[in-house]
mmCIF file of the N, C-alpha and C atoms, coordinates in Angstrom:
data_MODEL
# 
_entry.id   MODEL 
# 
loop_
_atom_site.group_PDB 
_atom_site.id 
_atom_site.type_symbol 
_atom_site.label_atom_id 
_atom_site.label_alt_id 
_atom_site.label_comp_id 
_atom_site.label_asym_id 
_atom_site.label_entity_id 
_atom_site.label_seq_id 
_atom_site.pdbx_PDB_ins_code 
_atom_site.Cartn_x 
_atom_site.Cartn_y 
_atom_site.Cartn_z 
_atom_site.occupancy 
_atom_site.B_iso_or_equiv 
_atom_site.pdbx_formal_charge 
_atom_site.auth_seq_id 
_atom_site.auth_comp_id 
_atom_site.auth_asym_id 
_atom_site.auth_atom_id 
_atom_site.pdbx_PDB_model_num 
ATOM 1   N N  . UNK A 1 1  ? 7.656   5.768  -18.668 1.00 0.00 ? 1  UNK A N  1 
ATOM 2   C CA . UNK A 1 1  ? 8.357   6.048  -17.421 1.00 0.00 ? 1  UNK A CA 1 
ATOM 3   C C  . UNK A 1 1  ? 8.087   7.487  -17.005 1.00 0.00 ? 1  UNK A C  1 
ATOM 4   N N  . UNK A 1 2  ? 8.200   7.722  -15.727 1.00 0.00 ? 2  UNK A N  1 
ATOM 5   C CA . UNK A 1 2  ? 7.997   9.072  -15.220 1.00 0.00 ? 2  UNK A CA 1 
ATOM 6   C C  . UNK A 1 2  ? 9.283   9.867  -15.344 1.00 0.00 ? 2  UNK A C  1 
ATOM 7   N N  . UNK A 1 3  ? 9.175   11.169 -15.165 1.00 0.00 ? 3  UNK A N  1 
ATOM 8   C CA . UNK A 1 3  ? 10.333  12.052 -15.257 1.00 0.00 ? 3  UNK A CA 1 
ATOM 9   C C  . UNK A 1 3  ? 11.473  11.657 -14.342 1.00 0.00 ? 3  UNK A C  1 
ATOM 10  N N  . UNK A 1 4  ? 11.217  11.507 -13.023 1.00 0.00 ? 4  UNK A N  1 
ATOM 11  C CA . UNK A 1 4  ? 12.314  11.122 -12.128 1.00 0.00 ? 4  UNK A CA 1 
ATOM 12  C C  . UNK A 1 4  ? 12.940  9.782  -12.497 1.00 0.00 ? 4  UNK A C  1 
ATOM 13  N N  . UNK A 1 5  ? 12.131  8.841  -12.954 1.00 0.00 ? 5  UNK A N  1 
ATOM 14  C CA . UNK A 1 5  ? 12.670  7.539  -13.341 1.00 0.00 ? 5  UNK A CA 1 
ATOM 15  C C  . UNK A 1 5  ? 13.566  7.675  -14.563 1.00 0.00 ? 5  UNK A C  1 
ATOM 16  N N  . UNK A 1 6  ? 13.182  8.518  -15.510 1.00 0.00 ? 6  UNK A N  1 
ATOM 17  C CA . UNK A 1 6  ? 14.015  8.736  -16.690 1.00 0.00 ? 6  UNK A CA 1 
ATOM 18  C C  . UNK A 1 6  ? 15.338  9.381  -16.319 1.00 0.00 ? 6  UNK A C  1 
ATOM 19  N N  . UNK A 1 7  ? 15.291  10.373 -15.439 1.00 0.00 ? 7  UNK A N  1 
ATOM 20  C CA . UNK A 1 7  ? 16.518  11.050 -15.014 1.00 0.00 ? 7  UNK A CA 1 
ATOM 21  C C  . UNK A 1 7  ? 17.422  10.079 -14.276 1.00 0.00 ? 7  UNK A C  1 
ATOM 22  N N  . UNK A 1 8  ? 16.858  9.287  -13.358 1.00 0.00 ? 8  UNK A N  1 
ATOM 23  C CA . UNK A 1 8  ? 17.655  8.326  -12.598 1.00 0.00 ? 8  UNK A CA 1 
ATOM 24  C C  . UNK A 1 8  ? 18.242  7.264  -13.526 1.00 0.00 ? 8  UNK A C  1 
ATOM 25  N N  . UNK A 1 9  ? 17.469  6.843  -14.505 1.00 0.00 ? 9  UNK A N  1 
ATOM 26  C CA . UNK A 1 9  ? 17.977  5.861  -15.453 1.00 0.00 ? 9  UNK A CA 1 
ATOM 27  C C  . UNK A 1 9  ? 19.078  6.426  -16.324 1.00 0.00 ? 9  UNK A C  1 
ATOM 28  N N  . UNK A 1 10 ? 18.937  7.675  -16.745 1.00 0.00 ? 10 UNK A N  1 
ATOM 29  C CA . UNK A 1 10 ? 19.954  8.310  -17.570 1.00 0.00 ? 10 UNK A CA 1 
ATOM 30  C C  . UNK A 1 10 ? 21.239  8.526  -16.786 1.00 0.00 ? 10 UNK A C  1 
ATOM 31  N N  . UNK A 1 11 ? 21.139  8.731  -15.480 1.00 0.00 ? 11 UNK A N  1 
ATOM 32  C CA . UNK A 1 11 ? 22.312  8.958  -14.646 1.00 0.00 ? 11 UNK A CA 1 
ATOM 33  C C  . UNK A 1 11 ? 22.896  7.646  -14.127 1.00 0.00 ? 11 UNK A C  1 
ATOM 34  N N  . UNK A 1 12 ? 22.376  6.527  -14.588 1.00 0.00 ? 12 UNK A N  1 
ATOM 35  C CA . UNK A 1 12 ? 22.814  5.200  -14.145 1.00 0.00 ? 12 UNK A CA 1 
ATOM 36  C C  . UNK A 1 12 ? 22.732  5.038  -12.630 1.00 0.00 ? 12 UNK A C  1 
ATOM 37  N N  . UNK A 1 13 ? 21.737  5.654  -12.030 1.00 0.00 ? 13 UNK A N  1 
ATOM 38  C CA . UNK A 1 13 ? 21.521  5.547  -10.589 1.00 0.00 ? 13 UNK A CA 1 
ATOM 39  C C  . UNK A 1 13 ? 20.599  4.376  -10.287 1.00 0.00 ? 13 UNK A C  1 
ATOM 40  N N  . UNK A 1 14 ? 19.698  4.091  -11.198 1.00 0.00 ? 14 UNK A N  1 
ATOM 41  C CA . UNK A 1 14 ? 18.698  3.052  -10.978 1.00 0.00 ? 14 UNK A CA 1 
ATOM 42  C C  . UNK A 1 14 ? 18.909  1.950  -12.014 1.00 0.00 ? 14 UNK A C  1 
ATOM 43  N N  . UNK A 1 15 ? 19.187  0.748  -11.516 1.00 0.00 ? 15 UNK A N  1 
ATOM 44  C CA . UNK A 1 15 ? 19.437  -0.366 -12.413 1.00 0.00 ? 15 UNK A CA 1 
ATOM 45  C C  . UNK A 1 15 ? 18.163  -1.050 -12.861 1.00 0.00 ? 15 UNK A C  1 
ATOM 46  N N  . UNK A 1 16 ? 18.328  -2.013 -13.750 1.00 0.00 ? 16 UNK A N  1 
ATOM 47  C CA . UNK A 1 16 ? 17.182  -2.747 -14.280 1.00 0.00 ? 16 UNK A CA 1 
ATOM 48  C C  . UNK A 1 16 ? 16.484  -3.550 -13.190 1.00 0.00 ? 16 UNK A C  1 
ATOM 49  N N  . UNK A 1 17 ? 17.257  -4.059 -12.220 1.00 0.00 ? 17 UNK A N  1 
ATOM 50  C CA . UNK A 1 17 ? 16.630  -4.827 -11.142 1.00 0.00 ? 17 UNK A CA 1 
ATOM 51  C C  . UNK A 1 17 ? 15.737  -3.939 -10.287 1.00 0.00 ? 17 UNK A C  1 
ATOM 52  N N  . UNK A 1 18 ? 16.153  -2.696 -10.070 1.00 0.00 ? 18 UNK A N  1 
ATOM 53  C CA . UNK A 1 18 ? 15.339  -1.758 -9.294  1.00 0.00 ? 18 UNK A CA 1 
ATOM 54  C C  . UNK A 1 18 ? 14.051  -1.427 -10.031 1.00 0.00 ? 18 UNK A C  1 
ATOM 55  N N  . UNK A 1 19 ? 14.144  -1.230 -11.320 1.00 0.00 ? 19 UNK A N  1 
ATOM 56  C CA . UNK A 1 19 ? 12.951  -0.948 -12.124 1.00 0.00 ? 19 UNK A CA 1 
ATOM 57  C C  . UNK A 1 19 ? 12.011  -2.151 -12.101 1.00 0.00 ? 19 UNK A C  1 
ATOM 58  N N  . UNK A 1 20 ? 12.561  -3.345 -12.220 1.00 0.00 ? 20 UNK A N  1 
ATOM 59  C CA . UNK A 1 20 ? 11.739  -4.552 -12.183 1.00 0.00 ? 20 UNK A CA 1 
ATOM 60  C C  . UNK A 1 20 ? 11.007  -4.714 -10.861 1.00 0.00 ? 20 UNK A C  1 
ATOM 61  N N  . UNK A 1 21 ? 11.715  -4.467 -9.763  1.00 0.00 ? 21 UNK A N  1 
ATOM 62  C CA . UNK A 1 21 ? 11.077  -4.553 -8.443  1.00 0.00 ? 21 UNK A CA 1 
ATOM 63  C C  . UNK A 1 21 ? 9.985   -3.503 -8.326  1.00 0.00 ? 21 UNK A C  1 
ATOM 64  N N  . UNK A 1 22 ? 10.252  -2.302 -8.819  1.00 0.00 ? 22 UNK A N  1 
ATOM 65  C CA . UNK A 1 22 ? 9.243   -1.243 -8.777  1.00 0.00 ? 22 UNK A CA 1 
ATOM 66  C C  . UNK A 1 22 ? 7.999   -1.604 -9.568  1.00 0.00 ? 22 UNK A C  1 
ATOM 67  N N  . UNK A 1 23 ? 8.188   -2.197 -10.735 1.00 0.00 ? 23 UNK A N  1 
ATOM 68  C CA . UNK A 1 23 ? 7.040   -2.610 -11.544 1.00 0.00 ? 23 UNK A CA 1 
ATOM 69  C C  . UNK A 1 23 ? 6.245   -3.719 -10.858 1.00 0.00 ? 23 UNK A C  1 
ATOM 70  N N  . UNK A 1 24 ? 6.942   -4.675 -10.253 1.00 0.00 ? 24 UNK A N  1 
ATOM 71  C CA . UNK A 1 24 ? 6.243   -5.746 -9.530  1.00 0.00 ? 24 UNK A CA 1 
ATOM 72  C C  . UNK A 1 24 ? 5.457   -5.189 -8.351  1.00 0.00 ? 24 UNK A C  1 
ATOM 73  N N  . UNK A 1 25 ? 6.054   -4.259 -7.616  1.00 0.00 ? 25 UNK A N  1 
ATOM 74  C CA . UNK A 1 25 ? 5.343   -3.644 -6.495  1.00 0.00 ? 25 UNK A CA 1 
ATOM 75  C C  . UNK A 1 25 ? 4.130   -2.863 -6.984  1.00 0.00 ? 25 UNK A C  1 
ATOM 76  N N  . UNK A 1 26 ? 4.273   -2.174 -8.114  1.00 0.00 ? 26 UNK A N  1 
ATOM 77  C CA . UNK A 1 26 ? 3.149   -1.426 -8.670  1.00 0.00 ? 26 UNK A CA 1 
ATOM 78  C C  . UNK A 1 26 ? 1.989   -2.333 -9.044  1.00 0.00 ? 26 UNK A C  1 
ATOM 79  N N  . UNK A 1 27 ? 2.295   -3.455 -9.671  1.00 0.00 ? 27 UNK A N  1 
ATOM 80  C CA . UNK A 1 27 ? 1.247   -4.417 -10.038 1.00 0.00 ? 27 UNK A CA 1 
ATOM 81  C C  . UNK A 1 27 ? 0.586   -4.981 -8.782  1.00 0.00 ? 27 UNK A C  1 
ATOM 82  N N  . UNK A 1 28 ? 1.402   -5.309 -7.768  1.00 0.00 ? 28 UNK A N  1 
ATOM 83  C CA . UNK A 1 28 ? 0.846   -5.840 -6.518  1.00 0.00 ? 28 UNK A CA 1 
ATOM 84  C C  . UNK A 1 28 ? -0.078  -4.820 -5.862  1.00 0.00 ? 28 UNK A C  1 
ATOM 85  N N  . UNK A 1 29 ? 0.293   -3.548 -5.884  1.00 0.00 ? 29 UNK A N  1 
ATOM 86  C CA . UNK A 1 29 ? -0.550  -2.509 -5.297  1.00 0.00 ? 29 UNK A CA 1 
ATOM 87  C C  . UNK A 1 29 ? -1.870  -2.372 -6.052  1.00 0.00 ? 29 UNK A C  1 
ATOM 88  N N  . UNK A 1 30 ? -1.828  -2.469 -7.368  1.00 0.00 ? 30 UNK A N  1 
ATOM 89  C CA . UNK A 1 30 ? -3.062  -2.383 -8.149  1.00 0.00 ? 30 UNK A CA 1 
ATOM 90  C C  . UNK A 1 30 ? -3.998  -3.549 -7.835  1.00 0.00 ? 30 UNK A C  1 
ATOM 91  N N  . UNK A 1 31 ? -3.438  -4.753 -7.747  1.00 0.00 ? 31 UNK A N  1 
ATOM 92  C CA . UNK A 1 31 ? -4.253  -5.928 -7.431  1.00 0.00 ? 31 UNK A CA 1 
ATOM 93  C C  . UNK A 1 31 ? -4.846  -5.793 -6.030  1.00 0.00 ? 31 UNK A C  1 
ATOM 94  N N  . UNK A 1 32 ? -4.016  -5.371 -5.066  1.00 0.00 ? 32 UNK A N  1 
ATOM 95  C CA . UNK A 1 32 ? -4.508  -5.196 -3.694  1.00 0.00 ? 32 UNK A CA 1 
ATOM 96  C C  . UNK A 1 32 ? -5.601  -4.141 -3.619  1.00 0.00 ? 32 UNK A C  1 
ATOM 97  N N  . UNK A 1 33 ? -5.441  -3.052 -4.346  1.00 0.00 ? 33 UNK A N  1 
ATOM 98  C CA . UNK A 1 33 ? -6.463  -2.000 -4.332  1.00 0.00 ? 33 UNK A CA 1 
ATOM 99  C C  . UNK A 1 33 ? -7.776  -2.516 -4.913  1.00 0.00 ? 33 UNK A C  1 
ATOM 100 N N  . UNK A 1 34 ? -7.695  -3.300 -5.979  1.00 0.00 ? 34 UNK A N  1 
ATOM 101 C CA . UNK A 1 34 ? -8.896  -3.864 -6.597  1.00 0.00 ? 34 UNK A CA 1 
ATOM 102 C C  . UNK A 1 34 ? -9.606  -4.810 -5.630  1.00 0.00 ? 34 UNK A C  1 
ATOM 103 N N  . UNK A 1 35 ? -8.841  -5.706 -5.012  1.00 0.00 ? 35 UNK A N  1 
ATOM 104 C CA . UNK A 1 35 ? -9.435  -6.659 -4.065  1.00 0.00 ? 35 UNK A CA 1 
ATOM 105 C C  . UNK A 1 35 ? -10.008 -5.921 -2.864  1.00 0.00 ? 35 UNK A C  1 
ATOM 106 N N  . UNK A 1 36 ? -9.270  -4.943 -2.345  1.00 0.00 ? 36 UNK A N  1 
ATOM 107 C CA . UNK A 1 36 ? -9.748  -4.171 -1.202  1.00 0.00 ? 36 UNK A CA 1 
ATOM 108 C C  . UNK A 1 36 ? -11.038 -3.438 -1.494  1.00 0.00 ? 36 UNK A C  1 
ATOM 109 N N  . UNK A 1 37 ? -11.145 -2.860 -2.687  1.00 0.00 ? 37 UNK A N  1 
ATOM 110 C CA . UNK A 1 37 ? -12.369 -2.147 -3.056  1.00 0.00 ? 37 UNK A CA 1 
ATOM 111 C C  . UNK A 1 37 ? -13.554 -3.100 -3.125  1.00 0.00 ? 37 UNK A C  1 
ATOM 112 N N  . UNK A 1 38 ? -13.341 -4.292 -3.662  1.00 0.00 ? 38 UNK A N  1 
ATOM 113 C CA . UNK A 1 38 ? -14.432 -5.276 -3.725  1.00 0.00 ? 38 UNK A CA 1 
ATOM 114 C C  . UNK A 1 38 ? -14.876 -5.693 -2.326  1.00 0.00 ? 38 UNK A C  1 
ATOM 115 N N  . UNK A 1 39 ? -13.912 -5.875 -1.420  1.00 0.00 ? 39 UNK A N  1 
ATOM 116 C CA . UNK A 1 39 ? -14.257 -6.260 -0.045  1.00 0.00 ? 39 UNK A CA 1 
ATOM 117 C C  . UNK A 1 39 ? -15.033 -5.146 0.632   1.00 0.00 ? 39 UNK A C  1 
ATOM 118 N N  . UNK A 1 40 ? -14.567 -3.911 0.490   1.00 0.00 ? 40 UNK A N  1 
ATOM 119 C CA . UNK A 1 40 ? -15.238 -2.771 1.130   1.00 0.00 ? 40 UNK A CA 1 
ATOM 120 C C  . UNK A 1 40 ? -16.646 -2.596 0.569   1.00 0.00 ? 40 UNK A C  1 
ATOM 121 N N  . UNK A 1 41 ? -16.810 -2.770 -0.725  1.00 0.00 ? 41 UNK A N  1 
ATOM 122 C CA . UNK A 1 41 ? -18.138 -2.610 -1.329  1.00 0.00 ? 41 UNK A CA 1 
ATOM 123 C C  . UNK A 1 41 ? -19.126 -3.678 -0.855  1.00 0.00 ? 41 UNK A C  1 
ATOM 124 N N  . UNK A 1 42 ? -18.635 -4.846 -0.474  1.00 0.00 ? 42 UNK A N  1 
ATOM 125 C CA . UNK A 1 42 ? -19.517 -5.931 -0.026  1.00 0.00 ? 42 UNK A CA 1 
ATOM 126 C C  . UNK A 1 42 ? -19.737 -5.928 1.483   1.00 0.00 ? 42 UNK A C  1 
ATOM 127 N N  . UNK A 1 43 ? -18.942 -5.141 2.214   1.00 0.00 ? 43 UNK A N  1 
ATOM 128 C CA . UNK A 1 43 ? -19.041 -5.108 3.676   1.00 0.00 ? 43 UNK A CA 1 
ATOM 129 C C  . UNK A 1 43 ? -20.080 -4.083 4.099   1.00 0.00 ? 43 UNK A C  1 
ATOM 130 N N  . UNK A 1 44 ? -20.989 -4.452 4.998   1.00 0.00 ? 44 UNK A N  1 
ATOM 131 C CA . UNK A 1 44 ? -21.950 -3.466 5.504   1.00 0.00 ? 44 UNK A CA 1 
ATOM 132 C C  . UNK A 1 44 ? -21.215 -2.304 6.192   1.00 0.00 ? 44 UNK A C  1 
ATOM 133 N N  . UNK A 1 45 ? -21.797 -1.109 6.079   1.00 0.00 ? 45 UNK A N  1 
ATOM 134 C CA . UNK A 1 45 ? -21.130 0.089  6.589   1.00 0.00 ? 45 UNK A CA 1 
ATOM 135 C C  . UNK A 1 45 ? -20.851 0.000  8.085   1.00 0.00 ? 45 UNK A C  1 
ATOM 136 N N  . UNK A 1 46 ? -21.808 -0.492 8.849   1.00 0.00 ? 46 UNK A N  1 
ATOM 137 C CA . UNK A 1 46 ? -21.615 -0.578 10.311  1.00 0.00 ? 46 UNK A CA 1 
ATOM 138 C C  . UNK A 1 46 ? -20.466 -1.520 10.663  1.00 0.00 ? 46 UNK A C  1 
ATOM 139 N N  . UNK A 1 47 ? -20.371 -2.648 9.963   1.00 0.00 ? 47 UNK A N  1 
ATOM 140 C CA . UNK A 1 47 ? -19.282 -3.590 10.212  1.00 0.00 ? 47 UNK A CA 1 
ATOM 141 C C  . UNK A 1 47 ? -17.941 -2.965 9.843   1.00 0.00 ? 47 UNK A C  1 
ATOM 142 N N  . UNK A 1 48 ? -17.897 -2.259 8.717   1.00 0.00 ? 48 UNK A N  1 
ATOM 143 C CA . UNK A 1 48 ? -16.660 -1.617 8.283   1.00 0.00 ? 48 UNK A CA 1 
ATOM 144 C C  . UNK A 1 48 ? -16.186 -0.598 9.312   1.00 0.00 ? 48 UNK A C  1 
ATOM 145 N N  . UNK A 1 49 ? -17.104 0.240  9.799   1.00 0.00 ? 49 UNK A N  1 
ATOM 146 C CA . UNK A 1 49 ? -16.748 1.247  10.803  1.00 0.00 ? 49 UNK A CA 1 
ATOM 147 C C  . UNK A 1 49 ? -16.249 0.562  12.075  1.00 0.00 ? 49 UNK A C  1 
ATOM 148 N N  . UNK A 1 50 ? -16.916 -0.499 12.491  1.00 0.00 ? 50 UNK A N  1 
ATOM 149 C CA . UNK A 1 50 ? -16.494 -1.225 13.696  1.00 0.00 ? 50 UNK A CA 1 
ATOM 150 C C  . UNK A 1 50 ? -15.101 -1.827 13.519  1.00 0.00 ? 50 UNK A C  1 
ATOM 151 N N  . UNK A 1 51 ? -14.833 -2.403 12.355  1.00 0.00 ? 51 UNK A N  1 
ATOM 152 C CA . UNK A 1 51 ? -13.512 -2.978 12.096  1.00 0.00 ? 51 UNK A CA 1 
ATOM 153 C C  . UNK A 1 51 ? -12.421 -1.914 12.115  1.00 0.00 ? 51 UNK A C  1 
ATOM 154 N N  . UNK A 1 52 ? -12.703 -0.755 11.525  1.00 0.00 ? 52 UNK A N  1 
ATOM 155 C CA . UNK A 1 52 ? -11.722 0.334  11.524  1.00 0.00 ? 52 UNK A CA 1 
ATOM 156 C C  . UNK A 1 52 ? -11.469 0.808  12.947  1.00 0.00 ? 52 UNK A C  1 
ATOM 157 N N  . UNK A 1 53 ? -12.525 0.968  13.739  1.00 0.00 ? 53 UNK A N  1 
ATOM 158 C CA . UNK A 1 53 ? -12.361 1.426  15.117  1.00 0.00 ? 53 UNK A CA 1 
ATOM 159 C C  . UNK A 1 53 ? -11.572 0.422  15.952  1.00 0.00 ? 53 UNK A C  1 
ATOM 160 N N  . UNK A 1 54 ? -11.867 -0.855 15.813  1.00 0.00 ? 54 UNK A N  1 
ATOM 161 C CA . UNK A 1 54 ? -11.124 -1.878 16.559  1.00 0.00 ? 54 UNK A CA 1 
ATOM 162 C C  . UNK A 1 54 ? -9.655  -1.868 16.148  1.00 0.00 ? 54 UNK A C  1 
ATOM 163 N N  . UNK A 1 55 ? -9.399  -1.739 14.856  1.00 0.00 ? 55 UNK A N  1 
ATOM 164 C CA . UNK A 1 55 ? -8.023  -1.689 14.377  1.00 0.00 ? 55 UNK A CA 1 
ATOM 165 C C  . UNK A 1 55 ? -7.288  -0.488 14.951  1.00 0.00 ? 55 UNK A C  1 
ATOM 166 N N  . UNK A 1 56 ? -7.940  0.670  14.997  1.00 0.00 ? 56 UNK A N  1 
ATOM 167 C CA . UNK A 1 56 ? -7.312  1.864  15.558  1.00 0.00 ? 56 UNK A CA 1 
ATOM 168 C C  . UNK A 1 56 ? -7.036  1.709  17.047  1.00 0.00 ? 56 UNK A C  1 
ATOM 169 N N  . UNK A 1 57 ? -7.955  1.111  17.782  1.00 0.00 ? 57 UNK A N  1 
ATOM 170 C CA . UNK A 1 57 ? -7.741  0.896  19.220  1.00 0.00 ? 57 UNK A CA 1 
ATOM 171 C C  . UNK A 1 57 ? -6.558  -0.046 19.438  1.00 0.00 ? 57 UNK A C  1 
ATOM 172 N N  . UNK A 1 58 ? -6.501  -1.127 18.679  1.00 0.00 ? 58 UNK A N  1 
ATOM 173 C CA . UNK A 1 58 ? -5.384  -2.071 18.814  1.00 0.00 ? 58 UNK A CA 1 
ATOM 174 C C  . UNK A 1 58 ? -4.063  -1.389 18.471  1.00 0.00 ? 58 UNK A C  1 
ATOM 175 N N  . UNK A 1 59 ? -4.044  -0.602 17.400  1.00 0.00 ? 59 UNK A N  1 
ATOM 176 C CA . UNK A 1 59 ? -2.819  0.105  17.024  1.00 0.00 ? 59 UNK A CA 1 
ATOM 177 C C  . UNK A 1 59 ? -2.415  1.101  18.105  1.00 0.00 ? 59 UNK A C  1 
ATOM 178 N N  . UNK A 1 60 ? -3.394  1.806  18.678  1.00 0.00 ? 60 UNK A N  1 
ATOM 179 C CA . UNK A 1 60 ? -3.100  2.755  19.744  1.00 0.00 ? 60 UNK A CA 1 
ATOM 180 C C  . UNK A 1 60 ? -2.555  2.070  20.980  1.00 0.00 ? 60 UNK A C  1 
ATOM 181 N N  . UNK A 1 61 ? -3.155  0.952  21.372  1.00 0.00 ? 61 UNK A N  1 
ATOM 182 C CA . UNK A 1 61 ? -2.661  0.203  22.528  1.00 0.00 ? 61 UNK A CA 1 
ATOM 183 C C  . UNK A 1 61 ? -1.250  -0.329 22.284  1.00 0.00 ? 61 UNK A C  1 
ATOM 184 N N  . UNK A 1 62 ? -1.007  -0.772 21.068  1.00 0.00 ? 62 UNK A N  1 
ATOM 185 C CA . UNK A 1 62 ? 0.332   -1.249 20.720  1.00 0.00 ? 62 UNK A CA 1 
ATOM 186 C C  . UNK A 1 62 ? 1.347   -0.108 20.809  1.00 0.00 ? 62 UNK A C  1 
ATOM 187 N N  . UNK A 1 63 ? 0.963   1.065  20.348  1.00 0.00 ? 63 UNK A N  1 
ATOM 188 C CA . UNK A 1 63 ? 1.853   2.227  20.416  1.00 0.00 ? 63 UNK A CA 1 
ATOM 189 C C  . UNK A 1 63 ? 2.136   2.607  21.864  1.00 0.00 ? 63 UNK A C  1 
ATOM 190 N N  . UNK A 1 64 ? 1.103   2.624  22.695  1.00 0.00 ? 64 UNK A N  1 
ATOM 191 C CA . UNK A 1 64 ? 1.279   2.963  24.110  1.00 0.00 ? 64 UNK A CA 1 
ATOM 192 C C  . UNK A 1 64 ? 2.156   1.915  24.800  1.00 0.00 ? 64 UNK A C  1 
ATOM 193 N N  . UNK A 1 65 ? 1.940   0.655  24.491  1.00 0.00 ? 65 UNK A N  1 
ATOM 194 C CA . UNK A 1 65 ? 2.708   -0.421 25.123  1.00 0.00 ? 65 UNK A CA 1 
ATOM 195 C C  . UNK A 1 65 ? 4.172   -0.410 24.699  1.00 0.00 ? 65 UNK A C  1 
ATOM 196 N N  . UNK A 1 66 ? 4.473   0.160  23.549  1.00 0.00 ? 66 UNK A N  1 
ATOM 197 C CA . UNK A 1 66 ? 5.858   0.153  23.069  1.00 0.00 ? 66 UNK A CA 1 
ATOM 198 C C  . UNK A 1 66 ? 6.723   1.193  23.769  1.00 0.00 ? 66 UNK A C  1 
ATOM 199 N N  . UNK A 1 67 ? 6.123   2.109  24.523  1.00 0.00 ? 67 UNK A N  1 
ATOM 200 C CA . UNK A 1 67 ? 6.913   3.114  25.246  1.00 0.00 ? 67 UNK A CA 1 
ATOM 201 C C  . UNK A 1 67 ? 7.386   2.554  26.507  1.00 0.00 ? 67 UNK A C  1 
# 
């Protein structure tokens, strides 16, 4: 466990359910990072750049439309 987690656990601030959820989220993030890296490594650079740019444009338009 990390320092803050030990302190929170010692102070009875963080219960076992919170620790369990944190561990599950950590495992999910590791799996997602592994899968994402494999996808990025197999994607041609030009396609990857185009996908990122399209995603940014869509996010920007969504942000502008929300005002």
